[in-house]
Every structure is written in C-alpha cells, then in structure tokens.
KOLKESE-33330 format. One record per residue (C-alpha): z, y, x; residue in one letter; chain; residue number from 1. Coordinates in Angstrom, 2 decimals, always signed. Example, Ala and Ser with C-alpha at 12.3 -4.5 7.8 and 13.67 -1.06 7.14 Angstrom:
<nodes>
@up:+7.80, north:-4.50, east:+12.30, code:a, unit:A, pos:1
@up:+7.14, north:-1.06, east:+13.67, code:s, unit:A, pos:2
</nodes>
This chain:
<nodes>
@up:+30.92, north:-137.16, east:-120.35, code:x, unit:A, pos:1
@up:+34.25, north:-136.27, east:-121.91, code:x, unit:A, pos:2
@up:+35.20, north:-137.79, east:-125.23, code:x, unit:A, pos:3
@up:+32.15, north:-137.34, east:-127.45, code:x, unit:A, pos:4
@up:+32.25, north:-135.73, east:-130.83, code:x, unit:A, pos:5
@up:+31.33, north:-137.88, east:-133.80, code:x, unit:A, pos:6
@up:+27.54, north:-137.59, east:-134.23, code:x, unit:A, pos:7
@up:+26.31, north:-136.13, east:-137.50, code:x, unit:A, pos:8
@up:+23.71, north:-137.87, east:-139.64, code:x, unit:A, pos:9
@up:+21.11, north:-135.45, east:-138.29, code:x, unit:A, pos:10
@up:+22.15, north:-136.41, east:-134.72, code:x, unit:A, pos:11
@up:+21.77, north:-140.09, east:-135.57, code:x, unit:A, pos:12
@up:+18.33, north:-139.63, east:-137.11, code:x, unit:A, pos:13
@up:+17.28, north:-137.45, east:-134.16, code:x, unit:A, pos:14
@up:+18.37, north:-140.17, east:-131.71, code:x, unit:A, pos:15
@up:+16.63, north:-142.92, east:-133.68, code:x, unit:A, pos:16
@up:+13.39, north:-140.96, east:-133.88, code:x, unit:A, pos:17
@up:+13.58, north:-140.17, east:-130.17, code:x, unit:A, pos:18
@up:+14.14, north:-143.84, east:-129.38, code:x, unit:A, pos:19
@up:+11.03, north:-144.81, east:-131.33, code:x, unit:A, pos:20
@up:+9.03, north:-142.14, east:-129.48, code:x, unit:A, pos:21
@up:+10.33, north:-143.28, east:-126.08, code:x, unit:A, pos:22
@up:+9.49, north:-146.89, east:-126.92, code:x, unit:A, pos:23
@up:+6.05, north:-145.77, east:-128.16, code:x, unit:A, pos:24
@up:+6.58, north:-147.11, east:-131.66, code:x, unit:A, pos:25
@up:+5.49, north:-143.58, east:-132.49, code:x, unit:A, pos:26
@up:+2.89, north:-142.84, east:-129.77, code:x, unit:A, pos:27
@up:+1.82, north:-139.46, east:-128.42, code:x, unit:A, pos:28
@up:-0.85, north:-137.93, east:-130.70, code:x, unit:A, pos:29
@up:+0.32, north:-140.27, east:-133.47, code:x, unit:A, pos:30
@up:+1.37, north:-139.06, east:-136.88, code:x, unit:A, pos:31
@up:+4.96, north:-139.69, east:-137.95, code:x, unit:A, pos:32
@up:+5.76, north:-141.24, east:-141.33, code:x, unit:A, pos:33
@up:+6.37, north:-138.72, east:-144.10, code:x, unit:A, pos:34
@up:+9.83, north:-137.21, east:-144.63, code:x, unit:A, pos:35
@up:+10.20, north:-139.34, east:-147.73, code:x, unit:A, pos:36
@up:+9.34, north:-142.52, east:-145.83, code:x, unit:A, pos:37
@up:+11.69, north:-141.65, east:-142.95, code:x, unit:A, pos:38
@up:+14.51, north:-140.81, east:-145.36, code:x, unit:A, pos:39
@up:+14.12, north:-144.19, east:-147.04, code:x, unit:A, pos:40
@up:+13.87, north:-145.99, east:-143.70, code:x, unit:A, pos:41
@up:+17.02, north:-144.39, east:-142.28, code:x, unit:A, pos:42
@up:+18.93, north:-144.37, east:-145.56, code:x, unit:A, pos:43
@up:+19.51, north:-140.61, east:-145.56, code:x, unit:A, pos:44
@up:+18.39, north:-137.61, east:-147.57, code:x, unit:A, pos:45
@up:+15.19, north:-135.69, east:-146.87, code:x, unit:A, pos:46
@up:+17.13, north:-132.57, east:-145.74, code:x, unit:A, pos:47
@up:+18.79, north:-134.69, east:-143.03, code:x, unit:A, pos:48
@up:+15.38, north:-135.91, east:-141.85, code:x, unit:A, pos:49
@up:+14.03, north:-132.37, east:-142.04, code:x, unit:A, pos:50
@up:+16.86, north:-131.17, east:-139.80, code:x, unit:A, pos:51
@up:+16.21, north:-133.89, east:-137.21, code:x, unit:A, pos:52
@up:+12.48, north:-133.11, east:-137.19, code:x, unit:A, pos:53
@up:+13.23, north:-129.42, east:-136.79, code:x, unit:A, pos:54
@up:+15.24, north:-130.13, east:-133.66, code:x, unit:A, pos:55
@up:+12.48, north:-132.35, east:-132.28, code:x, unit:A, pos:56
@up:+10.09, north:-129.45, east:-132.82, code:x, unit:A, pos:57
@up:+12.48, north:-127.10, east:-131.04, code:x, unit:A, pos:58
@up:+12.54, north:-129.54, east:-128.12, code:x, unit:A, pos:59
@up:+8.75, north:-129.57, east:-127.94, code:x, unit:A, pos:60
@up:+8.53, north:-133.27, east:-128.75, code:x, unit:A, pos:61
@up:+7.10, north:-133.07, east:-132.27, code:x, unit:A, pos:62
@up:+4.57, north:-130.68, east:-133.77, code:x, unit:A, pos:63
@up:+4.07, north:-129.97, east:-137.47, code:x, unit:A, pos:64
@up:+0.62, north:-129.29, east:-138.82, code:x, unit:A, pos:65
@up:+0.41, north:-127.52, east:-142.13, code:x, unit:A, pos:66
@up:-0.79, north:-129.86, east:-144.85, code:x, unit:A, pos:67
@up:-1.06, north:-132.77, east:-142.44, code:x, unit:A, pos:68
@up:+2.45, north:-133.76, east:-141.42, code:x, unit:A, pos:69
@up:+4.33, north:-134.15, east:-138.14, code:x, unit:A, pos:70
@up:+2.80, north:-135.51, east:-134.94, code:x, unit:A, pos:71
@up:+4.25, north:-136.61, east:-131.59, code:x, unit:A, pos:72
@up:+3.34, north:-133.92, east:-129.09, code:x, unit:A, pos:73
@up:+5.17, north:-135.22, east:-126.02, code:x, unit:A, pos:74
@up:+7.13, north:-138.26, east:-124.88, code:x, unit:A, pos:75
@up:+10.17, north:-137.46, east:-122.71, code:x, unit:A, pos:76
@up:+10.57, north:-139.02, east:-119.28, code:x, unit:A, pos:77
@up:+10.64, north:-142.82, east:-119.69, code:x, unit:A, pos:78
@up:+13.52, north:-143.09, east:-117.22, code:x, unit:A, pos:79
@up:+15.80, north:-141.57, east:-119.85, code:x, unit:A, pos:80
@up:+15.98, north:-145.02, east:-121.42, code:x, unit:A, pos:81
@up:+17.64, north:-146.49, east:-118.32, code:x, unit:A, pos:82
@up:+19.69, north:-143.47, east:-117.26, code:x, unit:A, pos:83
@up:+21.35, north:-142.23, east:-120.43, code:x, unit:A, pos:84
@up:+22.54, north:-143.76, east:-123.71, code:x, unit:A, pos:85
@up:+20.28, north:-142.39, east:-126.43, code:x, unit:A, pos:86
@up:+23.25, north:-141.35, east:-128.56, code:x, unit:A, pos:87
@up:+24.16, north:-138.74, east:-125.91, code:x, unit:A, pos:88
@up:+20.68, north:-137.24, east:-125.56, code:x, unit:A, pos:89
@up:+21.25, north:-134.74, east:-128.33, code:x, unit:A, pos:90
@up:+24.46, north:-133.46, east:-126.73, code:x, unit:A, pos:91
@up:+22.78, north:-133.11, east:-123.33, code:x, unit:A, pos:92
@up:+19.98, north:-131.11, east:-124.95, code:x, unit:A, pos:93
@up:+22.38, north:-128.76, east:-126.75, code:x, unit:A, pos:94
@up:+24.50, north:-128.23, east:-123.65, code:x, unit:A, pos:95
@up:+21.41, north:-127.06, east:-121.76, code:x, unit:A, pos:96
@up:+20.47, north:-124.74, east:-124.62, code:x, unit:A, pos:97
@up:+23.95, north:-123.20, east:-124.49, code:x, unit:A, pos:98
@up:+23.79, north:-122.79, east:-120.72, code:x, unit:A, pos:99
@up:+20.45, north:-120.95, east:-120.89, code:x, unit:A, pos:100
@up:+22.01, north:-118.02, east:-122.75, code:x, unit:A, pos:101
@up:+25.48, north:-118.01, east:-121.18, code:x, unit:A, pos:102
@up:+24.41, north:-118.46, east:-117.56, code:x, unit:A, pos:103
@up:+21.47, north:-116.11, east:-117.95, code:x, unit:A, pos:104
@up:+23.90, north:-113.38, east:-118.98, code:x, unit:A, pos:105
@up:+26.29, north:-114.35, east:-116.17, code:x, unit:A, pos:106
@up:+23.53, north:-113.97, east:-113.58, code:x, unit:A, pos:107
@up:+22.77, north:-110.47, east:-114.87, code:x, unit:A, pos:108
@up:+26.40, north:-109.38, east:-114.64, code:x, unit:A, pos:109
@up:+26.74, north:-111.01, east:-111.23, code:x, unit:A, pos:110
@up:+23.79, north:-108.92, east:-110.00, code:x, unit:A, pos:111
@up:+25.61, north:-105.78, east:-111.14, code:x, unit:A, pos:112
@up:+29.06, north:-106.62, east:-109.79, code:x, unit:A, pos:113
@up:+28.76, north:-109.04, east:-106.88, code:x, unit:A, pos:114
@up:+30.37, north:-108.20, east:-103.56, code:x, unit:A, pos:115
@up:+29.94, north:-109.59, east:-100.05, code:x, unit:A, pos:116
@up:+32.53, north:-112.29, east:-100.69, code:x, unit:A, pos:117
@up:+30.64, north:-113.46, east:-103.76, code:x, unit:A, pos:118
@up:+27.37, north:-113.60, east:-101.83, code:x, unit:A, pos:119
@up:+29.04, north:-115.64, east:-99.09, code:x, unit:A, pos:120
@up:+30.39, north:-118.12, east:-101.66, code:x, unit:A, pos:121
@up:+26.98, north:-118.51, east:-103.28, code:x, unit:A, pos:122
@up:+25.23, north:-118.93, east:-99.93, code:x, unit:A, pos:123
@up:+27.76, north:-121.55, east:-98.82, code:x, unit:A, pos:124
@up:+27.33, north:-123.52, east:-102.05, code:x, unit:A, pos:125
@up:+23.54, north:-123.32, east:-101.73, code:x, unit:A, pos:126
@up:+23.66, north:-124.65, east:-98.15, code:x, unit:A, pos:127
@up:+25.74, north:-127.64, east:-99.24, code:x, unit:A, pos:128
@up:+23.35, north:-128.30, east:-102.12, code:x, unit:A, pos:129
@up:+20.32, north:-128.03, east:-99.83, code:x, unit:A, pos:130
@up:+21.89, north:-130.49, east:-97.37, code:x, unit:A, pos:131
@up:+22.64, north:-132.96, east:-100.16, code:x, unit:A, pos:132
@up:+19.03, north:-132.72, east:-101.33, code:x, unit:A, pos:133
@up:+17.78, north:-133.38, east:-97.79, code:x, unit:A, pos:134
@up:+19.95, north:-136.50, east:-97.76, code:x, unit:A, pos:135
@up:+18.62, north:-137.58, east:-101.17, code:x, unit:A, pos:136
@up:+22.14, north:-137.36, east:-102.58, code:x, unit:A, pos:137
@up:+22.85, north:-136.22, east:-106.12, code:x, unit:A, pos:138
@up:+24.69, north:-133.07, east:-105.05, code:x, unit:A, pos:139
@up:+26.24, north:-132.57, east:-108.49, code:x, unit:A, pos:140
@up:+29.40, north:-130.89, east:-107.18, code:x, unit:A, pos:141
@up:+27.39, north:-128.54, east:-104.96, code:x, unit:A, pos:142
@up:+25.15, north:-127.56, east:-107.87, code:x, unit:A, pos:143
@up:+28.16, north:-126.85, east:-110.07, code:x, unit:A, pos:144
@up:+29.86, north:-124.90, east:-107.27, code:x, unit:A, pos:145
@up:+26.83, north:-122.64, east:-106.96, code:x, unit:A, pos:146
@up:+26.63, north:-121.94, east:-110.69, code:x, unit:A, pos:147
@up:+30.39, north:-121.35, east:-110.80, code:x, unit:A, pos:148
@up:+30.14, north:-118.92, east:-107.87, code:x, unit:A, pos:149
@up:+27.58, north:-116.94, east:-109.87, code:x, unit:A, pos:150
@up:+29.92, north:-116.92, east:-112.87, code:x, unit:A, pos:151
@up:+32.84, north:-115.71, east:-110.76, code:x, unit:A, pos:152
@up:+30.71, north:-112.90, east:-109.32, code:x, unit:A, pos:153
@up:+30.56, north:-111.38, east:-112.81, code:x, unit:A, pos:154
@up:+34.21, north:-110.35, east:-112.40, code:x, unit:A, pos:155
@up:+34.59, north:-111.54, east:-115.99, code:x, unit:A, pos:156
@up:+36.85, north:-114.58, east:-116.24, code:x, unit:A, pos:157
@up:+35.33, north:-115.64, east:-119.57, code:x, unit:A, pos:158
@up:+32.11, north:-116.77, east:-117.87, code:x, unit:A, pos:159
@up:+33.83, north:-118.95, east:-115.28, code:x, unit:A, pos:160
@up:+36.31, north:-120.27, east:-117.86, code:x, unit:A, pos:161
@up:+33.47, north:-121.44, east:-120.10, code:x, unit:A, pos:162
@up:+31.73, north:-123.28, east:-117.25, code:x, unit:A, pos:163
@up:+35.00, north:-124.85, east:-116.12, code:x, unit:A, pos:164
@up:+35.83, north:-125.99, east:-119.65, code:x, unit:A, pos:165
@up:+32.40, north:-127.63, east:-119.92, code:x, unit:A, pos:166
@up:+32.44, north:-129.08, east:-116.40, code:x, unit:A, pos:167
@up:+32.27, north:-132.71, east:-117.54, code:x, unit:A, pos:168
@up:+29.35, north:-132.09, east:-119.90, code:x, unit:A, pos:169
@up:+27.50, north:-129.95, east:-117.37, code:x, unit:A, pos:170
@up:+28.06, north:-132.51, east:-114.59, code:x, unit:A, pos:171
@up:+26.67, north:-135.24, east:-116.82, code:x, unit:A, pos:172
@up:+23.47, north:-133.26, east:-117.44, code:x, unit:A, pos:173
@up:+23.09, north:-132.28, east:-113.78, code:x, unit:A, pos:174
@up:+23.58, north:-135.90, east:-112.68, code:x, unit:A, pos:175
@up:+20.89, north:-137.00, east:-115.12, code:x, unit:A, pos:176
@up:+18.54, north:-134.25, east:-113.97, code:x, unit:A, pos:177
@up:+19.09, north:-135.05, east:-110.29, code:x, unit:A, pos:178
@up:+18.62, north:-138.78, east:-110.87, code:x, unit:A, pos:179
@up:+15.23, north:-138.10, east:-112.43, code:x, unit:A, pos:180
@up:+14.34, north:-135.70, east:-109.62, code:x, unit:A, pos:181
@up:+15.07, north:-138.36, east:-106.99, code:x, unit:A, pos:182
@up:+12.73, north:-140.73, east:-108.80, code:x, unit:A, pos:183
@up:+9.94, north:-138.15, east:-108.82, code:x, unit:A, pos:184
@up:+7.70, north:-136.69, east:-106.11, code:x, unit:A, pos:185
@up:+9.47, north:-134.78, east:-103.26, code:x, unit:A, pos:186
@up:+7.87, north:-131.53, east:-104.45, code:x, unit:A, pos:187
@up:+10.21, north:-131.59, east:-107.45, code:x, unit:A, pos:188
@up:+13.25, north:-131.26, east:-105.16, code:x, unit:A, pos:189
@up:+11.81, north:-128.21, east:-103.43, code:x, unit:A, pos:190
@up:+10.97, north:-126.72, east:-106.82, code:x, unit:A, pos:191
@up:+14.60, north:-127.00, east:-107.91, code:x, unit:A, pos:192
@up:+15.81, north:-125.42, east:-104.67, code:x, unit:A, pos:193
@up:+13.30, north:-122.59, east:-104.98, code:x, unit:A, pos:194
@up:+14.56, north:-121.83, east:-108.48, code:x, unit:A, pos:195
@up:+18.11, north:-121.48, east:-107.17, code:x, unit:A, pos:196
@up:+16.93, north:-119.29, east:-104.29, code:x, unit:A, pos:197
@up:+15.16, north:-116.98, east:-106.75, code:x, unit:A, pos:198
@up:+18.38, north:-116.51, east:-108.72, code:x, unit:A, pos:199
@up:+20.42, north:-115.78, east:-105.61, code:x, unit:A, pos:200
@up:+17.86, north:-113.34, east:-104.24, code:x, unit:A, pos:201
@up:+17.85, north:-111.34, east:-107.48, code:x, unit:A, pos:202
@up:+21.66, north:-111.21, east:-107.43, code:x, unit:A, pos:203
@up:+21.61, north:-110.19, east:-103.76, code:x, unit:A, pos:204
@up:+19.16, north:-107.36, east:-104.52, code:x, unit:A, pos:205
@up:+21.20, north:-106.23, east:-107.54, code:x, unit:A, pos:206
@up:+18.38, north:-106.85, east:-110.01, code:x, unit:A, pos:207
@up:+20.13, north:-107.80, east:-113.29, code:x, unit:A, pos:208
@up:+17.02, north:-108.31, east:-115.42, code:x, unit:A, pos:209
@up:+15.35, north:-110.46, east:-112.76, code:x, unit:A, pos:210
@up:+18.55, north:-112.44, east:-112.18, code:x, unit:A, pos:211
@up:+18.86, north:-113.16, east:-115.89, code:x, unit:A, pos:212
@up:+15.20, north:-114.17, east:-116.20, code:x, unit:A, pos:213
@up:+15.27, north:-116.43, east:-113.15, code:x, unit:A, pos:214
@up:+18.48, north:-118.16, east:-114.24, code:x, unit:A, pos:215
@up:+17.14, north:-118.70, east:-117.74, code:x, unit:A, pos:216
@up:+13.92, north:-120.05, east:-116.25, code:x, unit:A, pos:217
@up:+15.81, north:-122.42, east:-113.95, code:x, unit:A, pos:218
@up:+17.99, north:-123.95, east:-116.67, code:x, unit:A, pos:219
@up:+15.09, north:-124.15, east:-119.12, code:x, unit:A, pos:220
@up:+12.95, north:-125.83, east:-116.46, code:x, unit:A, pos:221
@up:+15.75, north:-128.31, east:-115.70, code:x, unit:A, pos:222
@up:+15.94, north:-129.18, east:-119.39, code:x, unit:A, pos:223
@up:+12.18, north:-129.52, east:-119.67, code:x, unit:A, pos:224
@up:+11.90, north:-131.70, east:-116.56, code:x, unit:A, pos:225
@up:+14.12, north:-134.21, east:-118.32, code:x, unit:A, pos:226
@up:+12.86, north:-134.03, east:-121.86, code:x, unit:A, pos:227
@up:+9.23, north:-132.94, east:-121.66, code:x, unit:A, pos:228
@up:+6.98, north:-135.76, east:-120.54, code:x, unit:A, pos:229
@up:+3.61, north:-137.06, east:-121.67, code:x, unit:A, pos:230
@up:+1.82, north:-134.57, east:-123.91, code:x, unit:A, pos:231
@up:-1.46, north:-133.69, east:-125.50, code:x, unit:A, pos:232
@up:-4.43, north:-132.67, east:-123.37, code:x, unit:A, pos:233
</nodes>
C-alpha cells in the first residue's frame, strides 16, 4: 500500500482484538472481556474500546447481546495472518466500504451513459481478467482495468479520478482477495467472475438500478470473502 496514515487508538485496539480472535484467544461463540477489562488491558479509555467494538460489530465479527456483553460471532479467514500485516486490516476494510458506495453509484451512471466504446473496453478488460483466472494468476491489473472502465463510462471524471487516486490501496485489497481466492475451492473463482459478468450485463442493458445493486453486491461479497469466516450455526 502507499504510505499508511498513523493508526488511531481505536484502530490499534481494533487490530489487537482482531488478532486475538484470529489466534482464537477469543474463540467463536466466546464472550469477550467487559469494556472496562479491555480498556485496562489495552491502556485506553472505555470510549476507545467501545469504538473498536462498534467497528467489529459493523464487520460482522462481534455481536452484542443486551445485558450479556459482546460475543465473537465469526472468525475471519485464517490466511489473513500470513497474507497481510494486522495493522493494515482496518484500512483494507474501510477502503472496501468506501468502494461499495462510490463504485455502486459509478455502475449506475455507467448504465445510463455508456457507449459502444465503453462496452468494448469493459469486455476487453473482462477477457484479460478471465484469462488470468484460468491461469491461476492474480490478475490485479485486469481487475482494476475493468472497474476503471466502468468508472470512465460514467462520463464523469470524478469517478475515475477517485479510483486512480486510490489505485495503490485498491490494488492491495484486490491482491489480498485474489490470494485468498486461489487458496480456496475453484468454485470461488467462477463466483467472482459471475459477479463481474452481472455488473457488465446490467450496464450493457442500460439498467442503472440493477447495475448499482450488482456492483454493490460484488464489492460487499469480496470484502466478506476475506473477513467473514467461521461463524455461529
């Protein structure tokens, strides 16, 4: 990734809690220590702990039960430990959250404004990505080219400028996602390709609402495939 911002205290507590969950010090189904105990353990205030727990809830990793405390709902993919430094996990998560909204909107505008040249660019990028998947390559550049082609089809330079300015951060997340996909069953690769095809088809058919929904689904699913692992029955 590009030069990282200085992590806040909430980021640091988030990363430390996530590490303990990944290493099963806090197992799935298990109850977390109280906010007071965590604050004392990490040497921070309770509001800082509360903020970190709130983000873990947003990520679907922790669940709060009224009057009972917080419990581990899911454990993210174990391979995260070997593929990404834990201090960057929070940034990867937030980048995906940002992309869900921005690229969802871009897909909708692309469906309204795309022309034949845009469709050709998207199809070409998809073909390269599909070939890289067939060769079990990461295909990060092809993936980014496809998403950038969608942004350019909006005929609004702000969308493509945002993706270009975040290219390093986005590439980092895509590389992580693809690395996990290659370690998983082959069906996961086809699932990722099918998500991209759904977005392109909606844009081709000039269906803005469908394009937005399918793009949001794709990026959300990519995020969840990385961070949502073992969970409750």
